[in-house]
N, C-alpha and C positions, 0 to 999 in steps of 0.2 A: 480878321486875318484872311489873306487870300488863299485860294486853293493850293497854289504853288508853295506858299510858305507853310501851310499845314502839312503838305506832303513832305517837305524838307524836314520839318520838326519830327514827323513820324520816323523818317529814316535815321534821325539822330538818336532816338530813344529806344530803338528796337534793333534786332539782328535778323538777317535774312534766313529763310528756310532753304533747304537744298541738301545735297549729299554731304556737305560739311557740317550740317547742323545736328545737334543732339536730339532735337525733337524728331527728326527723320530717323535717327539711329534707333530710338527707343519706341516710338508710338506704334509702329507696325510690326514690332517684334512678336513672334508667335508665343513667346513665354508670357505674354500679357494675361493669358487666361489664369495665371497663378494668383492674380489679385482678386479673382471672383468678380462679382458685379458692382464693385465699389463705386465707380462714378455714377452708374444708373441709380443706385439706392440713394446716394447723397443728393443727386439732382432732385429726386422726388421728395426729399425731406424739406425742400423749400416749399412752403404751403401753396404759393401761387403756381409753381411749376407742377407740383403733384396734382393740383386741382385741374390744371389744363390737360394733363395726361388722363385723369379720371373722366373728364367730360368729353374729350375729343379723340382719344387714341383707342387702338385695338389691343392695347397692352394687356388687358384682362382676358379678352377672348382668344387672342393669338399672340402671345409674347414674342415668339420666334419671328413672326411676320414683321412686327414693329422693329425688332433689332435689324433684320435684313434690309428694311427700307431706310432706316435712319443712319446706320453706320457707314455704308459705302460713300455717300457724298461728303461726309465729315472727313473720312480718310483722304478722299481726293482733294478736299480743300487744303489739306496739309501737303500732300504729295504732288499736287499740281504746281503750276508756276504762278508768278504774280499776275500774269496776263491771261492764264488759262486754268481756271479752277471753278468749282461749282459753289463757292461760298455764298454768293448772293442768291443762288437758287435755294440753298439751305435756309437762308433768312426768309425767303418768300414762302417757303413751306409753312411758316408759322404765322402768316398774315391773318388767317381766320381763326387762330386759336385764342379765343377770348371768352370771357363770361363773368359770372358772379360768384364770389366766395360765399361760404355759408353765413358769414356775418353781414353780407350785403355789399361788401367792397368789390370793386371791379378789378379784373386781372386781364393781362394781355401778354402773350408769349414774347412779344417784341419790346416789352418794357425793358429798358437797358439794364436795370438791376437784375431782373429775372433772367434775361438772355446771358448776361455775363456770368451768373452763377453756374449755368449749364456749362459754359466754356471753362470756367475755373475748375470744375470737377475733372475735366479732361486734362487740363494742365497739371493738376495735382496728381492725376493718375500716372502721367509720365514720370513725375518726380518720385512718387511712392514706389512704382514698379522698379525703376532703375536702382534706386537706393536700397530697396529691400531684396530684390532677386537677381541683380546683375553685379553691382559694385557700390561701395559707399561713395556717394557723390561728394565732391569738394564744394565749398561755398561758391567758388567761381563757376563750377559746372551748373549748380542750381540757378545762379544768376543768369547764366547763358541760356538755359532752357526757358526761363521766364521771359527774357528779352526776345527770344525767338517766338514765344507764344503770343507776343503782342502783334507781330506780323501776321500770325495765323488768325487772331481775332479780327483784325482789320479787314481781312478778306471777306468777312460776312457783310460788311457795309452797315453795321449797327453802331450807334453812338458808343464811343469808348469812354464816355464820361465816368462810368463806375470803375474803370480799369485802374488798379493801383500802378503807381509810377515805376516801381522797381520791385525786386524780389522781397526786400525787407518789408515793404508796404503790403505786398501780397501775403506774406506770413501773418501780418496783423489782421488783414481782411479775413483770411481763412479761419484763424482762431476765433474771431468775433462771430463769424457765421455759425461755427459749430457751437460756441458757448451761449449765444444769445438769440439766434434767428431760426435755425432749422428745428423742425418738429417731427413727431412720429405720424406723418400724414398717412392716410389710408393706403395710398398708392405705394409708398415705401414699405409699409407693413406687409402688403400683398407680395411685394417683390422679394421679401426675405421669409415668407411664410413656410417655404419648403425646408428651412433649417430645422423646424420642429415637426412639420407634418409630412415631409418627404416630397420629392419632386413628382409632379404629375407625368403620366406617360406621354412622351412627345408625339406629335402627329407623325404618322408614317412608320411608327415603331409598333410592332405587334405587342399587345398586352402580355402575352405569354413570355416573350423575350424580355420585356421590361421587368417582369416579376423576377427574372433571373439576374438582370443587371442592377436593378435598383438597390438591393442590399449592399452593393459595393459602391455604387455611384452616389447615393444619398449622403453617406457619412463624409465622403470626400468633398462633395459640394458644400455641405454644412461647414466643414472645417475651413475651406478656402473663403467662403462667404463671410463667416463670422470673424475669422482671423484677419481678413483683409479690410475690415472696417475700423475707423477710429474708435477708441474706447468710448468717447462721448456718444457716438452714433449707436453703438451696441447698447448702452444704457437706455437711451431714449426709445429704442426699438424693442427693449426687453429681451435681448438675445443672451442666452446663457454662455458664459465663458469663464473658465477657471484659470488660476495661476499655472496649473499643470498644463492646460491646453496652450497657454501663452508660451511656456517654455518649449513645448513641442513645435509650435509655429515658428519660433525664432530659430530652433535647430534646423527645421525644414528650409527656412529662408537662407540660413548660413550655408547649407549644402549647395543650394543653387548659386550662391555667390562665390563658391570655392573655385580655386584656380583650375583644377582638373575639369570640373563641369563647364566652366566658361571656355576652356581650351577646346573641349569636345564640341560645344555648341558653335563656336566660331569656325570650326572646320567642316561643319555640315553645309550642304548646298544651299544657296540663297533661297530656293523654292521651299525649303523646309524651315528656314529661320524667319522668313518674313511673309506676311500676307500678300495677296496678289496686288493690292493697291500700292504698297510700299515697293514691291518688285517693279511695278510699272513706272513708278516715280524714278527709281534708281536707273532703270534701263533708259528712260527718256532723257535723263540728265547726262 
């Protein structure tokens, strides 16, 4: 197949990103913190990805630094244009992330199956966040988000061979990954350790101040983290969660989805509703 034909085929099976897209509407929304670290935890539950983070990242020594370094170019891959985005730079960051699994198998961050799983957790993040904390998405809206996400993934310049053809296939892919593939990798377990142990004092915060804040912060962080994970992930990671906690979580989510809260949010200034990458994208468009 010629390059021109491939490009035409891609245009036919995907939808564009931009101000009209649902991915733009939801991915940079500042309410996203309500889902906790869902995508990061799920990413690290793929053994090869978790091992790459363990071997090559500052995730354990300085979690905040890794987040600060990783998220901005991903946001700008979404909120950039087709011709001006850092997608291929994001891909190239992963060129040297390779090594050996404990069983002797080799891994590489740019293996298409591994790279797509990382992307899939961000796509599912958009779907989960919007459907849980903004509004119940219609089937058509979910299909639209997935079609837009295909444009997003192709900006990385990584093989899209593992990418499901449509949203129905993505649902099957997601269920299979959770039911059969992901594991309680050490990196993922570390990422949710504060649920039971408490969050460590962040850099730049006085230990004395943290002693005052942490009794309030830690239970909220544990609630959002555990509640924001799929039941299968909670089970694998050994995170405690009761039916009563689930009812509280669903009431909390319903409050955020309520008409008064959405009305209030929609009338806030753009700088409060969206992160700076989304703001830049909308302003440029």
